[in-house]
C-alpha positions in Angstrom: -28.7 8.9 -14.9 -25.5 10.8 -14.2 -24.2 13.0 -16.9 -20.8 14.7 -17.5 -20.7 18.4 -18.2 -20.4 17.6 -22.0 -23.6 15.6 -22.0 -22.2 12.1 -22.2 -22.8 9.4 -19.6 -20.2 7.3 -17.9 -19.8 3.7 -18.9 -20.5 1.7 -22.1 -24.3 1.6 -22.0 -24.7 5.4 -21.5 -22.2 6.2 -24.3 -23.8 3.8 -26.7 -27.3 5.3 -25.9 -26.0 8.8 -26.6 -24.4 7.6 -29.8 -27.7 6.1 -31.0 -29.6 9.2 -30.0 -27.3 11.3 -32.1 -27.9 9.1 -35.1 -24.8 6.8 -35.1 -25.9 3.2 -35.7 -29.2 4.2 -37.5 -27.7 5.3 -40.8 -27.6 8.9 -39.6 -23.8 9.0 -38.9 -22.3 12.3 -39.9 -18.8 12.4 -41.4 -16.6 9.7 -42.8 -17.4 6.1 -41.8 -15.0 4.7 -39.2 -14.4 1.7 -41.3 -14.2 2.5 -45.1 -15.8 -0.1 -47.3 -18.5 -1.1 -44.9 -22.0 0.2 -45.0 -23.1 2.8 -42.6 -25.5 2.2 -39.8 -26.6 -0.9 -37.9 -26.3 -1.9 -34.3 -22.8 -3.4 -35.0 -21.4 0.0 -36.0 -22.9 1.6 -32.8 -21.1 -1.1 -30.8 -17.8 -0.5 -32.6 -18.1 3.2 -31.9 -18.9 2.5 -28.2 -15.9 0.2 -27.8 -13.5 2.8 -29.3 -14.6 5.5 -26.9 -12.4 6.6 -23.9 -15.3 5.7 -21.6 -15.2 2.1 -22.8 -11.5 1.8 -22.2 -11.9 3.4 -18.8 -14.6 1.0 -17.9 -12.6 -2.0 -19.0 -9.5 -0.8 -17.1 -11.5 -0.4 -14.0 -12.7 -3.9 -14.1 -9.2 -5.4 -14.3 -7.4 -3.0 -12.1 -7.2 -3.5 -8.3 -6.7 -1.3 -5.4 -4.3 -2.2 -2.6 -4.7 -0.9 0.9 -1.6 -1.6 2.9 -1.5 -0.8 6.6 2.0 -0.7 8.1 1.9 -1.1 11.9 5.5 -1.4 13.1 8.9 -3.0 12.6 11.1 -5.1 14.8 14.7 -4.5 13.7 17.8 -6.4 15.0 21.0 -4.7 14.2 24.3 -6.1 15.4 27.1 -3.7 16.4 29.2 -5.1 13.5 26.8 -3.3 11.0 28.3 0.0 12.2 25.2 2.0 12.1 24.9 3.7 15.5 21.6 5.4 16.2 18.7 4.4 14.0 15.9 6.8 13.1 13.8 4.3 11.1 11.1 5.0 8.5 9.3 2.9 5.9 9.0 3.5 2.2 6.5 1.6 0.0 6.4 1.9 -3.8 5.6 0.0 -7.0 8.6 -1.5 -8.8 7.4 -0.2 -12.2 7.3 3.5 -11.0 9.3 4.2 -7.9 9.1 8.0 -8.0 5.5 8.2 -9.0 4.1 5.8 -6.4 6.5 6.3 -3.4 4.8 6.7 -0.1 6.7 7.1 3.3 6.0 7.0 7.0 7.5 9.5 9.4 10.9 8.7 11.0 10.8 7.3 14.6 13.8 8.5 16.4 16.3 6.2 18.2 14.2 3.1 18.0 14.7 -0.5 16.8 11.0 -1.1 17.2 9.4 1.8 15.4 5.6 2.1 15.4 4.2 3.9 12.4 0.5 2.9 12.1 0.2 4.3 8.6 -2.2 3.3 5.7 -1.1 3.5 2.1 -3.4 3.1 -0.9 -2.3 2.1 -4.4 -4.9 2.1 -7.2 -4.9 0.7 -10.8 -2.9 -2.4 -10.0 -2.6 -5.6 -11.9 -2.0 -8.9 -10.1 1.4 -9.2 -11.7 2.7 -5.9 -10.2 5.4 -5.9 -7.6 5.3 -3.8 -4.4 8.6 -3.0 -2.6 8.9 -2.1 1.1 12.1 -0.6 2.4 13.1 0.3 5.9 15.6 3.2 6.0 17.4 5.2 8.7 17.1 9.0 8.4 20.3 10.9 8.4 20.3 14.7 8.7 23.7 14.9 6.9 24.4 12.7 3.9 22.3 10.0 2.3 19.7 8.0 4.3 20.8 4.4 4.9 18.8 1.4 3.6 18.5 -1.0 6.5 16.3 -3.8 5.1 13.8 -4.5 2.3 11.3 -7.0 0.9 9.2 -7.2 -2.2 6.0 -9.1 -3.0 3.5 -9.3 -5.8 -0.1 -8.3 -5.7 -0.9 -11.9 -6.6 0.8 -13.0 -3.3 -1.4 -10.6 -1.4 -4.6 -11.9 -3.1 -3.7 -15.5 -2.2 -2.8 -14.7 1.4 -6.1 -12.8 1.8 -8.1 -15.7 0.3 -6.4 -18.1 2.8 -6.4 -16.1 6.0 -9.0 -13.3 5.4 -8.4 -9.6 4.7 -8.4 -8.5 8.4 -5.5 -10.8 9.3 -2.1 -9.2 10.2 1.1 -10.5 8.7 4.8 -10.4 9.6 6.9 -9.7 6.6 10.5 -10.9 7.1 13.0 -8.3 5.9 16.2 -8.9 4.0 19.0 -6.9 5.5 21.0 -4.6 3.2 24.2 -5.4 5.2 25.4 -8.4 7.2 24.1 -8.2 10.8 20.7 -6.6 10.0 17.5 -8.6 10.3 13.9 -7.9 11.2 10.2 -8.0 10.4 7.5 -5.5 9.5 4.0 -6.1 10.7 1.3 -5.2 8.2 -2.3 -5.8 7.0 -3.7 -5.8 3.5 
């Protein structure tokens, strides 16, 4: 079995076995009882110790957390002259709504193109189904602030449902909401 440098195993079963070997759960627990007023020892106490360990919490979190692999192929932008943007150097930004700065991932900018092709893969780990993912298409500016062209957001639950209906290898066109009047488009991606 795999052991960490400190001698404990990963997962609940390994931790509980190590606790029993050291004497916890057989009346040989050293130090104060974790629950005053209860008798020491027994299989129940070993289980209580195991459930309070960081390895138990890690194992439980890994069972409920999901990993999202998002492949962004390209975009098809339509920008009317009334939007007043001029030349567009488009790039995509993908992040989780709960933590924009900690999870933000970007493509490179494609110069002078309304149909930029990125072909980038982004991976987000530790997600719950209720989490919201936001995709933004921006235009790079060497002077001043980059311009938000369009955006869309979706939940991990939406992705799970789409994948169940159409399969995980199916590509999707995500319709973008323009940040200004006169901007529309789609982003082509796969989950």
